[in-house]
All heavy atoms as an XYZ file, in Angstrom:
935
protein
N       0.818     -1.186      0.000
C       0.000      0.000      0.000
C       0.869      1.261      0.000
O       0.576      2.203     -0.711
C      -0.936      0.006      1.201
C      -1.745      1.290      1.250
S      -2.705      1.520      2.709
C      -4.202      0.727      2.241
N       1.918      1.286      0.792
C       2.761      2.473      0.847
C       3.351      2.766     -0.527
O       3.428      3.928     -0.951
C       3.862      2.366      1.919
C       4.530      3.726      2.114
C       4.888      1.330      1.578
C       5.435      3.776      3.318
N       3.730      1.723     -1.243
C       4.306      1.916     -2.564
C       3.321      2.526     -3.546
O       3.673      3.429     -4.312
N       2.091      2.043     -3.500
C       1.058      2.583     -4.381
C       0.797      4.053     -4.076
O       0.665      4.870     -5.000
C      -0.231      1.776     -4.224
C      -0.100      0.347     -4.686
C      -1.227     -0.528     -4.178
O      -2.215      0.000     -3.624
O      -1.119     -1.753     -4.330
N       0.734      4.391     -2.804
C       0.492      5.784     -2.403
C       1.657      6.684     -2.791
O       1.454      7.809     -3.253
C       0.239      5.880     -0.899
C      -1.027      5.186     -0.493
O      -1.961      5.065     -1.277
N      -1.067      4.707      0.727
N       2.856      6.181     -2.601
C       4.047      6.944     -2.961
C       4.068      7.227     -4.463
O       4.250      8.362     -4.910
C       5.301      6.184     -2.536
C       6.637      6.832     -2.828
C       6.764      8.162     -2.113
C       7.764      5.890     -2.394
N       3.839      6.194     -5.233
C       3.832      6.347     -6.693
C       2.726      7.302     -7.129
O       2.949      8.185     -7.974
C       3.657      4.987     -7.361
C       3.630      5.055     -8.878
C       3.546      3.643     -9.467
N       3.256      3.655    -10.869
C       4.148      3.898    -11.824
N       5.392      4.144    -11.509
N       3.788      3.888    -13.094
N       1.543      7.135     -6.567
C       0.403      7.989     -6.921
C       0.725      9.457     -6.655
O       0.518     10.314     -7.513
C      -0.833      7.564     -6.122
C      -2.045      8.403     -6.388
C      -3.214      7.952     -5.527
C      -4.381      8.907     -5.681
N      -5.476      8.596     -4.760
N       1.258      9.760     -5.477
C       1.595     11.144     -5.123
C       2.691     11.687     -6.033
O       2.637     12.828     -6.462
C       2.030     11.252     -3.671
C       0.980     10.882     -2.684
C      -0.092     11.956     -2.595
N      -1.146     11.457     -1.748
C      -2.438     11.546     -2.028
N      -2.840     12.155     -3.103
N      -3.339     11.054     -1.227
N       3.677     10.853     -6.315
C       4.785     11.291     -7.170
C       4.282     11.631     -8.568
O       4.618     12.686     -9.119
C       5.851     10.187     -7.246
C       7.041     10.563     -8.112
C       8.095      9.464     -8.130
N       7.642      8.206     -8.677
C       7.491      7.959     -9.981
N       7.737      8.889    -10.876
N       7.093      6.765    -10.386
N       3.443     10.774     -9.132
C       2.917     11.015    -10.469
C       1.986     12.226    -10.493
O       1.985     12.983    -11.470
C       2.208      9.767    -10.997
C       3.130      8.564    -11.259
C       2.309      7.342    -11.659
C       4.176      8.898    -12.309
N       1.191     12.394     -9.437
C       0.319     13.575     -9.351
C       1.130     14.871     -9.391
O       0.681     15.869     -9.949
C      -0.504     13.551     -8.059
C      -1.625     12.573     -8.055
C      -2.342     12.461     -6.719
O      -1.886     13.080     -5.722
O      -3.360     11.756     -6.670
N       2.308     14.832     -8.808
C       3.171     16.017     -8.776
C       4.030     16.151    -10.025
O       4.736     17.132    -10.189
C       4.083     15.983     -7.537
C       3.342     16.028     -6.223
C       2.644     17.349     -6.047
C       1.907     17.387     -4.734
N       1.221     18.645     -4.528
N       3.988     15.138    -10.894
C       4.761     15.185    -12.129
C       6.262     15.063    -11.900
O       7.057     15.637    -12.637
N       6.637     14.300    -10.877
C       8.044     14.132    -10.521
C       8.500     12.740    -10.948
O       7.822     11.748    -10.674
C       8.241     14.328     -8.999
C       7.826     15.730     -8.584
C       9.672     14.043     -8.581
C       7.798     15.954     -7.083
N       9.636     12.663    -11.596
C      10.167     11.361    -11.995
C      10.784     10.661    -10.786
O      11.102     11.295     -9.782
C      11.248     11.502    -13.083
O      12.382     12.156    -12.512
C      10.735     12.252    -14.295
N      10.949      9.363    -10.925
C      11.581      8.578     -9.874
C      13.009      9.072     -9.631
O      13.439      9.211     -8.480
C      11.572      7.096    -10.262
C      11.816      6.079     -9.168
C      10.777      6.198     -8.073
C      11.781      4.678     -9.752
N      13.702      9.373    -10.692
C      15.079      9.885    -10.578
C      15.108     11.210     -9.820
O      15.939     11.411     -8.931
C      15.701     10.068    -11.977
O      15.689      8.807    -12.645
C      17.118     10.596    -11.885
N      14.186     12.101    -10.167
C      14.133     13.408     -9.510
C      13.822     13.272     -8.019
O      14.459     13.920     -7.184
C      13.070     14.274    -10.193
C      13.049     15.698     -9.719
C      12.021     16.532    -10.468
O      11.287     15.998    -11.342
O      11.944     17.731    -10.171
N      12.861     12.421     -7.676
C      12.525     12.223     -6.263
C      13.697     11.617     -5.511
O      13.983     12.006     -4.377
C      11.279     11.356     -6.108
C      10.802     11.122     -4.683
C      10.492     12.440     -3.970
C       9.579     10.212     -4.665
N      14.378     10.693     -6.142
C      15.554     10.068     -5.516
C      16.614     11.122     -5.213
O      17.176     11.160     -4.114
C      16.118      8.981     -6.419
N      16.882     11.994     -6.175
C      17.880     13.043     -5.970
C      17.447     14.019     -4.890
O      18.238     14.383     -4.020
C      18.137     13.788     -7.284
C      18.859     12.950     -8.304
C      18.912     13.609     -9.675
O      18.202     14.558     -9.958
N      19.772     13.066    -10.534
N      16.196     14.449     -4.946
C      15.683     15.421     -3.972
C      15.707     14.881     -2.538
O      15.958     15.614     -1.597
C      14.245     15.808     -4.296
C      14.071     16.706     -5.456
C      12.599     17.023     -5.560
N      12.283     17.882     -6.663
C      11.065     18.341     -6.890
N      10.070     18.012     -6.097
N      10.835     19.120     -7.918
N      15.383     13.605     -2.405
C      15.259     13.025     -1.062
C      16.521     12.306     -0.600
O      16.553     11.753      0.491
C      14.069     12.077     -1.004
O      14.196     11.059     -1.967
N      17.545     12.297     -1.465
C      18.821     11.670     -1.128
C      18.663     10.173     -0.818
O      19.184      9.656      0.169
C      19.508     12.411      0.033
C      20.981     12.093      0.106
O      21.606     11.741     -0.893
N      21.538     12.195      1.299
N      17.906      9.507     -1.688
C      17.659      8.070     -1.574
C      17.954      7.468     -2.952
O      17.733      8.121     -3.971
C      16.178      7.796     -1.197
C      15.891      6.320     -1.110
C      15.814      8.476      0.094
N      18.427      6.249     -2.970
C      18.737      5.653     -4.271
C      17.453      5.409     -5.066
O      16.394      5.098     -4.511
C      19.500      4.339     -4.102
O      18.634      3.313     -3.660
N      17.590      5.562     -6.364
C      16.463      5.337     -7.261
C      15.974      3.891     -7.152
O      14.770      3.629     -7.155
C      16.878      5.662     -8.700
C      15.794      5.477     -9.715
C      16.293      5.826    -11.101
C      15.269      5.488    -12.158
N      15.775      5.799    -13.507
N      16.907      2.963     -7.020
C      16.518      1.548     -6.933
C      15.711      1.269     -5.659
O      14.771      0.481     -5.683
C      17.743      0.642     -7.010
O      18.602      0.859     -5.916
N      16.077      1.950     -4.553
C      15.321      1.750     -3.316
C      13.904      2.314     -3.458
O      12.930      1.669     -3.067
C      16.029      2.387     -2.121
C      15.313      2.121     -0.821
C      15.370      0.868     -0.226
C      14.563      3.104     -0.195
C      14.698      0.593      0.954
C      13.891      2.847      0.989
C      13.961      1.590      1.559
O      13.285      1.322      2.718
N      13.792      3.509     -4.040
C      12.465      4.092     -4.268
C      11.631      3.207     -5.191
O      10.437      3.002     -4.954
C      12.582      5.494     -4.862
C      12.999      6.601     -3.921
C      13.075      7.928     -4.667
C      12.060      6.721     -2.738
N      12.263      2.686     -6.217
C      11.571      1.783     -7.127
C      11.066      0.547     -6.374
O       9.934      0.103     -6.577
C      12.494      1.386     -8.274
C      11.791      0.588     -9.340
O      10.632      0.813     -9.634
N      12.504     -0.355     -9.937
N      11.893      0.017     -5.490
C      11.487     -1.140     -4.683
C      10.333     -0.795     -3.748
O       9.446     -1.624     -3.527
C      12.673     -1.655     -3.861
O      13.671     -2.165     -4.689
N      10.354      0.419     -3.204
C       9.234      0.859     -2.354
C       7.948      0.933     -3.172
O       6.899      0.427     -2.747
C       9.516      2.233     -1.737
C      10.420      2.299     -0.526
C      10.650      3.756     -0.125
C       9.839      1.523      0.646
N       8.034      1.586     -4.314
C       6.843      1.759     -5.149
C       6.279      0.430     -5.640
O       5.075      0.312     -5.815
C       7.139      2.662     -6.343
C       7.252      4.112     -5.965
C       7.271      5.045     -7.162
O       7.238      4.564     -8.328
O       7.335      6.268     -6.937
N       7.124     -0.534     -5.833
C       6.668     -1.850     -6.299
C       6.338     -2.786     -5.144
O       6.063     -3.965     -5.353
C       7.728     -2.457     -7.215
C       7.845     -1.647     -8.509
C       8.890     -2.130     -9.470
N       9.191     -3.535     -9.371
C      10.399     -4.057     -9.541
N      11.419     -3.282     -9.819
N      10.588     -5.348     -9.429
N       6.394     -2.263     -3.923
C       6.083     -3.019     -2.703
C       7.024     -4.195     -2.484
O       6.666     -5.166     -1.826
C       4.626     -3.475     -2.673
C       3.683     -2.310     -2.521
O       3.881     -1.453     -1.666
N       2.673     -2.262     -3.367
N       8.223     -4.103     -3.033
C       9.248     -5.110     -2.751
C       9.846     -4.803     -1.379
O      10.055     -5.695     -0.567
C      10.329     -5.123     -3.848
C       9.694     -5.585     -5.166
C      11.501     -5.995     -3.448
C      10.562     -5.397     -6.373
N      10.098     -3.534     -1.141
C      10.506     -3.049      0.181
C       9.289     -2.364      0.772
O       8.619     -1.591      0.096
C      11.653     -2.038      0.080
C      12.877     -2.531     -0.629
C      13.770     -3.230      0.319
C      15.075     -3.586     -0.402
N      15.930     -4.388      0.374
N       8.993     -2.652      2.031
C       7.804     -2.035      2.614
C       7.997     -1.657      4.075
O       7.042     -1.602      4.830
C       6.585     -2.950      2.459
C       6.778     -4.298      3.115
O       7.774     -4.533      3.787
N       5.832     -5.182      2.923
N       9.226     -1.379      4.439
C       9.499     -1.058      5.829
C      10.416      0.174      5.937
O      11.453      0.118      6.589
C      10.143     -2.278      6.503
C      10.075     -2.189      7.995
O       9.299     -1.430      8.549
N      10.909     -2.956      8.668
N      10.017      1.286      5.298
C      10.878      2.470      5.353
C      10.851      3.111      6.737
O       9.888      2.953      7.487
C      10.247      3.402      4.323
C       8.805      3.025      4.329
C       8.800      1.530      4.555
N      11.896      3.839      7.053
C      11.932      4.544      8.338
C      10.981      5.732      8.305
O      10.638      6.245      7.236
C      13.354      5.042      8.631
O      13.673      6.123      7.767
N      10.573      6.176      9.477
C       9.683      7.342      9.545
C      10.377      8.576      8.993
O       9.752      9.413      8.352
C       9.155      7.580     10.976
C       8.088      8.678     10.945
C      10.293      7.933     11.920
C       7.298      8.820     12.207
N      11.679      8.678      9.210
C      12.407      9.825      8.674
C      12.356      9.848      7.150
O      12.200     10.911      6.552
C      13.852      9.830      9.168
C      13.954     10.138     10.633
O      13.119     10.841     11.180
N      14.967      9.601     11.284
N      12.495      8.699      6.530
C      12.419      8.633      5.078
C      11.016      8.987      4.598
O      10.854      9.760      3.655
C      12.826      7.255      4.560
C      12.669      7.059      3.050
C      13.496      8.088      2.277
C      13.033      5.652      2.657
N      10.009      8.444      5.239
C       8.635      8.725      4.826
C       8.335     10.222      4.958
O       7.741     10.823      4.064
C       7.616      7.888      5.629
C       6.190      8.296      5.302
C       7.813      6.405      5.352
N       8.782     10.823      6.048
C       8.577     12.262      6.225
C       9.330     13.062      5.165
O       8.809     14.043      4.631
C       9.003     12.695      7.630
C       8.045     12.239      8.707
C       8.517     12.644     10.071
C       7.717     13.828     10.534
N       7.971     14.176     11.933
N      10.533     12.636      4.825
C      11.324     13.326      3.808
C      10.653     13.213      2.438
O      10.534     14.199      1.703
C      12.733     12.729      3.776
C      13.769     13.626      3.185
C      15.188     13.202      3.497
N      15.542     11.902      2.975
C      16.055     10.906      3.705
N      16.311     11.059      4.987
N      16.358      9.753      3.156
N      10.181     12.012      2.100
C       9.492     11.819      0.831
C       8.195     12.624      0.789
O       7.890     13.269     -0.223
C       9.196     10.334      0.603
C      10.414      9.437      0.379
C      10.017      7.973      0.407
C      11.123      9.794     -0.921
N       7.456     12.593      1.877
C       6.212     13.368      1.946
C       6.494     14.848      1.754
O       5.777     15.545      1.024
C       5.509     13.115      3.281
N       7.542     15.327      2.377
C       7.913     16.731      2.237
C       8.251     17.062      0.785
O       7.804     18.087      0.253
C       9.100     17.045      3.148
O       9.531     18.369      2.958
N       9.021     16.222      0.143
C       9.392     16.450     -1.257
C       8.183     16.383     -2.181
O       8.164     17.009     -3.234
C      10.454     15.447     -1.715
C      11.803     15.651     -1.086
C      12.432     17.012     -1.381
O      12.134     17.599     -2.440
O      13.214     17.476     -0.541
N       7.170     15.631     -1.776
C       5.957     15.500     -2.583
C       4.862     16.473     -2.131
O       3.722     16.388     -2.582
C       5.448     14.055     -2.527
C       6.382     13.026     -3.156
C       5.907     11.612     -2.851
C       6.498     13.260     -4.657
N       5.223     17.355     -1.211
C       4.306     18.375     -0.718
C       3.009     17.773     -0.166
O       1.911     18.185     -0.512
C       4.005     19.389     -1.820
C       3.367     20.657     -1.269
O       3.664     21.013     -0.115
O       2.568     21.282     -1.997
N       3.193     16.745      0.661
C       2.063     16.089      1.307
C       2.500     15.713      2.717
O       3.576     16.084      3.150
C       1.591     14.865      0.486
O       0.354     14.378      1.018
C       2.626     13.754      0.457
N       1.682     14.984      3.450
C       2.105     14.542      4.777
C       2.248     13.026      4.810
O       1.843     12.338      3.887
C       1.172     15.050      5.885
C      -0.250     14.536      5.755
O      -0.451     13.387      5.319
O      -1.171     15.277      6.111
N       2.855     12.542      5.860
C       3.148     11.107      5.922
C       1.893     10.253      5.919
O       1.915      9.127      5.468
C       4.043     10.766      7.112
C       3.472     10.794      8.506
C       3.065      9.399      8.919
C       4.515     11.287      9.464
N       0.765     10.805      6.370
C      -0.480     10.042      6.382
C      -0.923      9.691      4.960
O      -1.472      8.628      4.725
C      -1.581     10.824      7.108
C      -1.246     11.072      8.548
C      -0.711     12.288      8.964
C      -1.446     10.088      9.500
C      -0.393     12.513     10.289
C      -1.126     10.302     10.833
C      -0.603     11.515     11.222
O      -0.287     11.729     12.532
N      -0.688     10.604      4.015
C      -1.031     10.330      2.620
C      -0.144      9.230      2.050
O      -0.585      8.448      1.216
C      -0.877     11.604      1.782
C      -1.854     12.691      2.139
C      -3.277     12.296      1.825
O      -3.556     11.755      0.763
N      -4.181     12.551      2.748
N       1.081      9.164      2.518
C       2.010      8.147      2.015
C       1.720      6.787      2.650
O       1.703      5.776      1.957
C       3.484      8.557      2.280
C       3.802      9.916      1.635
C       4.448      7.474      1.800
C       3.721      9.952      0.137
N       1.486      6.748      3.951
C       1.260      5.449      4.593
C      -0.177      4.957      4.440
O      -0.480      3.822      4.769
C       1.674      5.445      6.087
C       0.815      6.387      6.924
C       3.155      5.745      6.225
C       1.081      6.305      8.415
N      -1.044      5.823      3.929
C      -2.413      5.386      3.653
C      -3.307      5.339      4.863
O      -4.260      4.579      4.899
N      -3.004      6.144      5.832
C      -3.835      6.234      7.028
C      -4.511      7.585      7.061
O      -3.935      8.579      6.627
C      -2.986      6.081      8.290
C      -2.409      4.705      8.498
C      -3.420      3.695      8.973
O      -4.258      4.032      9.823
O      -3.369      2.560      8.485
N      -5.709      7.606      7.571
C      -6.390      8.880      7.742
C      -5.769      9.606      8.926
O      -5.554      9.016      9.983
C      -7.876      8.643      8.000
C      -8.682      9.904      8.083
C     -10.157      9.617      8.252
O     -10.669      8.676      7.614
O     -10.789     10.339      9.033
N      -5.472     10.874      8.725
C      -4.890     11.659      9.800
C      -5.959     11.858     10.870
O      -7.062     12.313     10.590
C      -4.399     13.012      9.282
C      -3.659     13.804     10.317
C      -3.049     15.050      9.709
C      -2.216     15.774     10.722
N      -1.527     16.930     10.120
N      -5.608     11.472     12.064
C      -6.537     11.586     13.172
C      -6.265     12.881     13.914
O      -5.155     13.104     14.387
C      -6.384     10.398     14.121
C      -6.657      9.082     13.454
C      -6.287      7.932     14.340
C      -6.354      6.646     13.554
N      -5.614      5.580     14.154
N      -7.268     13.719     13.966
C      -7.145     14.956     14.714
C      -7.556     14.628     16.151
O      -8.718     14.372     16.429
C      -8.050     16.065     14.143
C      -7.819     16.239     12.651
C      -7.852     17.355     14.909
C      -6.414     16.642     12.267
N      -6.576     14.594     16.993
C      -6.817     14.194     18.374
C      -6.256     15.261     19.298
O      -5.155     15.756     19.095
C      -6.124     12.838     18.684
C      -6.283     12.456     20.137
C      -6.675     11.761     17.785
N      -7.026     15.590     20.282
C      -6.549     16.481     21.326
C      -6.068     15.585     22.454
O      -6.865     15.030     23.204
C      -7.681     17.393     21.809
C      -7.251     18.311     22.934
O      -6.051     18.317     23.292
O      -8.116     19.027     23.460
N      -4.749     15.367     22.576
C      -4.234     14.423     23.561
C      -4.662     14.733     24.989
O      -4.743     13.840     25.818
C      -2.708     14.542     23.438
C      -2.448     15.294     22.212
C      -3.694     16.009     21.827
N      -4.970     15.978     25.283
C      -5.377     16.330     26.637
C      -6.665     15.606     27.008
O      -6.881     15.267     28.161
C      -5.577     17.861     26.759
C      -4.314     18.587     26.390
C      -6.097     18.248     28.119
C      -3.369     18.913     27.475
N      -7.542     15.370     26.045
C      -8.831     14.739     26.335
C      -8.815     13.228     26.138
O      -9.835     12.586     26.262
C      -9.922     15.366     25.462
C     -10.146     16.812     25.809
O     -10.090     17.187     26.972
N     -10.366     17.639     24.808
N      -7.678     12.666     25.838
C      -7.566     11.224     25.690
C      -7.586     10.558     27.064
O      -7.577     11.211     28.103
C      -6.273     10.872     24.943
C      -6.355     11.105     23.465
C      -7.220     10.102     22.740
O      -6.950      8.895     22.799
O      -8.187     10.553     22.112
N      -7.480      9.249     27.057
C      -7.548      8.475     28.301
C      -6.358      8.722     29.208
O      -5.441      9.464     28.891
C      -7.676      7.003     27.939
C      -8.946      6.761     27.168
C      -9.132      5.320     26.834
C     -10.463      5.236     26.106
N     -10.700      4.101     25.376
N      -6.366      8.074     30.333
C      -5.363      8.323     31.382
C      -3.911      8.176     30.935
O      -3.042      8.883     31.426
C      -5.634      7.423     32.581
C      -5.554      5.958     32.223
C      -6.417      5.077     33.087
O      -7.541      5.470     33.404
O      -5.931      3.996     33.434
N      -3.636      7.311     29.982
C      -2.270      7.170     29.487
C      -1.759      8.460     28.866
O      -0.598      8.829     29.044
N      -2.650      9.134     28.178
C      -2.279     10.419     27.593
C      -2.044     11.468     28.662
O      -1.178     12.329     28.512
C      -3.335     10.911     26.605
C      -3.200     10.236     25.274
C      -4.051      9.335     24.728
C      -2.138     10.402     24.338
N      -3.583      8.924     23.503
C      -2.422      9.568     23.237
C      -0.978     11.165     24.314
C      -1.575      9.487     22.125
C      -0.152     11.085     23.211
C      -0.451     10.250     22.146
N      -2.834     11.415     29.728
C      -2.651     12.385     30.820
C      -1.237     12.296     31.375
O      -0.573     13.316     31.581
C      -3.667     12.148     31.943
C      -5.078     12.519     31.532
O      -5.227     13.314     30.580
O      -6.025     12.012     32.152
N      -0.767     11.084     31.577
C       0.584     10.896     32.091
C       1.607     11.366     31.056
O       2.578     12.030     31.406
C       0.817      9.429     32.445
C       2.172      9.186     33.055
C       2.344      7.749     33.487
C       3.727      7.581     34.089
N       3.993      6.224     34.491
N       1.367     11.024     29.803
C       2.272     11.444     28.735
C       2.358     12.969     28.671
O       3.460     13.531     28.579
C       1.763     10.879     27.397
C       2.568     11.321     26.205
C       3.779     10.721     25.919
C       2.106     12.327     25.371
C       4.529     11.120     24.819
C       2.846     12.732     24.271
C       4.059     12.124     23.995
N       1.228     13.614     28.732
C       1.188     15.084     28.670
C       1.913     15.690     29.859
O       2.688     16.644     29.716
C      -0.274     15.594     28.620
C      -0.978     15.093     27.360
C      -0.322     17.112     28.710
C      -0.353     15.533     26.071
N       1.683     15.144     31.029
C       2.341     15.658     32.231
C       3.855     15.551     32.094
O       4.579     16.518     32.372
C       1.867     14.883     33.481
O       0.448     15.047     33.599
C       2.538     15.371     34.742
N       4.327     14.403     31.659
C       5.763     14.209     31.488
C       6.316     15.111     30.381
O       7.409     15.662     30.503
C       6.077     12.742     31.183
C       5.786     11.798     32.327
C       6.570     12.129     33.591
O       7.785     12.393     33.489
O       5.968     12.129     34.671
N       5.563     15.260     29.313
C       6.009     16.120     28.211
C       6.137     17.569     28.680
O       7.111     18.252     28.361
C       5.031     16.025     27.038
N       5.184     18.016     29.432
C       5.231     19.402     29.925
C       6.392     19.602     30.896
O       7.047     20.645     30.879
C       3.907     19.771     30.564
C       2.831     19.962     29.509
C       1.618     20.648     30.045
N       0.701     20.927     28.958
C      -0.600     20.819     29.051
N      -1.150     20.461     30.197
N      -1.366     21.097     28.019
N       6.641     18.598     31.713
C       7.791     18.680     32.620
C       9.093     18.800     31.830
O      10.034     19.442     32.268
C       7.861     17.441     33.524
C       6.876     17.436     34.656
C       7.062     16.165     35.488
C       5.980     16.003     36.521
N       6.100     14.727     37.240
N       9.108     18.163     30.671
C      10.296     18.195     29.824
C      10.379     19.473     28.984
O      11.326     19.661     28.235
C      10.311     16.970     28.911
N       9.362     20.332     29.109
C       9.379     21.596     28.384
C       8.764     21.541     27.001
O       8.938     22.462     26.204
N       8.036     20.490     26.701
C       7.398     20.352     25.392
C       6.056     21.083     25.416
O       5.236     20.856     26.293
C       7.211     18.867     25.026
C       8.578     18.194     24.933
C       6.427     18.714     23.732
C       8.520     16.693     24.815
N       5.865     21.955     24.447
C       4.629     22.741     24.350
C       3.541     21.947     23.625
O       3.823     21.003     22.888
C       4.904     24.046     23.594
C       5.919     24.941     24.269
C       5.456     25.459     25.617
O       4.244     25.703     25.793
O       6.312     25.608     26.509
N       2.307     22.372     23.814
C       1.148     21.697     23.233
C       1.265     21.538     21.711
O       1.023     20.464     21.173
C      -0.134     22.462     23.574
C      -1.408     21.859     23.010
C      -1.780     20.548     23.642
O      -1.446     20.306     24.792
N      -2.449     19.699     22.894
N       1.679     22.598     21.028
C       1.763     22.522     19.565
C       2.853     21.564     19.083
O       2.800     21.054     17.965
C       1.957     23.905     18.948
C       3.238     24.575     19.400
O       3.647     24.394     20.562
O       3.836     25.294     18.572
N       3.826     21.279     19.906
C       4.898     20.351     19.544
C       4.458     18.899     19.667
O       5.095     18.006     19.106
C       6.124     20.584     20.426
C       6.758     21.949     20.225
C       7.815     22.232     21.272
O       7.593     22.008     22.460
N       8.962     22.716     20.829
N       3.385     18.665     20.382
C       2.925     17.295     20.595
C       2.472     16.614     19.308
O       2.485     15.386     19.227
C       1.796     17.259     21.627
C       2.215     17.561     23.055
C       0.996     17.655     23.956
C       3.173     16.516     23.575
N       2.108     17.376     18.294
C       1.658     16.765     17.041
C       2.757     15.909     16.417
O       2.479     14.902     15.778
C       1.192     17.833     16.053
O       2.265     18.655     15.669
N       4.020     16.287     16.613
C       5.124     15.492     16.085
C       5.172     14.123     16.752
O       5.431     13.113     16.097
C       6.460     16.213     16.283
C       6.522     17.543     15.605
N       6.535     17.672     14.234
C       6.544     18.795     16.096
C       6.571     18.937     13.911
N       6.580     19.655     15.022
N       4.908     14.100     18.037
C       4.895     12.822     18.750
C       3.696     11.981     18.317
O       3.800     10.767     18.187
C       4.883     13.046     20.262
C       6.162     13.682     20.732
C       6.245     15.059     20.942
C       7.301     12.921     20.926
C       7.434     15.649     21.344
C       8.496     13.507     21.328
C       8.547     14.871     21.533
O       9.717     15.437     21.920
N       2.574     12.628     18.061
C       1.391     11.918     17.608
C       1.646     11.280     16.251
O       1.263     10.136     16.003
C       0.195     12.879     17.545
C      -1.084     12.237     17.066
C      -1.601     11.210     18.034
C      -2.953     10.705     17.582
N      -3.004      9.271     17.463
N       2.336     11.996     15.346
C       2.684     11.428     14.043
C       3.557     10.190     14.212
O       3.366      9.191     13.530
C       3.423     12.455     13.181
C       2.553     13.515     12.591
C       3.334     14.485     11.714
O       4.574     14.385     11.646
O       2.684     15.344     11.105
N       4.507     10.266     15.118
C       5.393      9.132     15.363
C       4.594      7.937     15.889
O       4.776      6.803     15.424
C       6.492      9.512     16.354
C       7.456      8.395     16.742
C       8.188      7.859     15.524
C       8.439      8.884     17.787
N       3.695      8.172     16.808
C       2.872      7.092     17.361
C       1.993      6.485     16.277
O       1.863      5.259     16.173
C       2.038      7.608     18.557
C       2.978      7.919     19.731
C       0.946      6.612     18.943
C       2.347      8.735     20.837
N       1.389      7.323     15.430
C       0.571      6.815     14.328
C       1.404      5.984     13.367
O       0.959      4.950     12.874
C      -0.105      7.962     13.579
C      -1.219      8.621     14.374
O      -1.671      8.023     15.376
O      -1.627      9.735     13.995
N       2.629      6.423     13.108
C       3.512      5.685     12.201
C       3.871      4.324     12.803
O       3.825      3.306     12.102
C       4.776      6.503     11.927
C       5.728      5.824     10.987
C       5.501      5.827      9.615
C       6.861      5.169     11.458
C       6.368      5.205      8.737
C       7.734      4.548     10.580
C       7.484      4.561      9.231
O       8.344      3.938      8.375
N       4.194      4.294     14.069
C       4.514      3.029     14.730
C       3.311      2.092     14.690
O       3.442      0.898     14.413
C       5.002      3.267     16.172
C       6.374      3.956     16.149
C       5.062      1.958     16.955
C       6.822      4.498     17.496
N       2.132      2.638     14.912
C       0.907      1.844     14.852
C       0.720      1.259     13.456
O       0.391      0.080     13.293
C      -0.287      2.726     15.216
O      -1.475      2.027     15.059
N       0.964      2.081     12.424
C       0.863      1.624     11.050
C       1.857      0.504     10.791
O       1.519     -0.516     10.178
C       1.089      2.800     10.089
C       1.253      2.352      8.666
C       0.265      2.008      7.801
C       2.492      2.188      7.965
N       0.805      1.641      6.591
C       2.168      1.745      6.663
C       3.824      2.373      8.301
C       3.143      1.489      5.719
C       4.780      2.119      7.341
C       4.441      1.678      6.076
N       3.106      0.675     11.245
C       4.127     -0.349     11.023
C       3.738     -1.651     11.719
O       3.935     -2.733     11.184
C       5.485      0.139     11.517
C       6.137      1.105     10.545
C       7.566      1.355     10.890
C       8.401      0.573      9.935
N       9.782      0.958      9.856
N       3.167     -1.549     12.917
C       2.744     -2.746     13.636
C       1.641     -3.474     12.878
O       1.625     -4.692     12.821
C       2.279     -2.396     15.051
C       3.438     -2.042     15.963
O       4.586     -2.371     15.686
N       3.128     -1.336     17.037
N       0.717     -2.733     12.264
C      -0.338     -3.346     11.464
C       0.260     -4.056     10.260
O      -0.214     -5.117      9.869
C      -1.342     -2.286     10.987
C      -2.245     -1.779     12.050
C      -3.191     -0.746     11.437
C      -3.846      0.105     12.487
N      -4.621      1.205     11.890
N       1.268     -3.451      9.643
C       1.935     -4.048      8.476
C       2.565     -5.384      8.846
O       2.501     -6.341      8.089
C       2.999     -3.109      7.920
C       2.448     -1.885      7.231
C       1.806     -2.209      5.903
O       2.461     -2.855      5.071
O       0.648     -1.814      5.701
N       3.183     -5.444     10.015
C       3.843     -6.670     10.470
C       2.801     -7.746     10.762
O       2.964     -8.905     10.395
C       4.717     -6.398     11.719
C       5.195     -7.691     12.349
C       5.896     -5.510     11.351
N       1.684     -7.362     11.400
C       0.636     -8.317     11.751
C      -0.117     -8.809     10.533
O      -0.520     -9.948     10.468
C      -0.350     -7.660     12.724
C       0.241     -7.340     14.079
C      -0.683     -6.486     14.926
O      -1.806     -6.153     14.483
O      -0.271     -6.120     16.040
N      -0.350     -7.878      9.582
C      -1.194     -8.176      8.425
C      -0.465     -8.870      7.371
O      -0.776     -9.661      6.630
């Protein structure tokens, strides 16, 4: 699925595989393997870099709907997470980066199970 989404976004933007490889500093053969679903376990950093180069977000690439969640109103686990994050000096608007990481890990876990 990630390969299909990556290819779809790349073609929508009119970017060649070679151009995306150069822009994102990834080998063309690796990108080709991703698009053909031969490789399907890219790092979150790579997915974010590719999404950035394609002017989209990682949710469009991994094929998950972006969940707009206010972590403050989530269950007790989030309360503890928020408390610890605030103690560490992390502001509310910065928490979205952590949410993206958690969503990505969840997606990867589904890929392994499925």
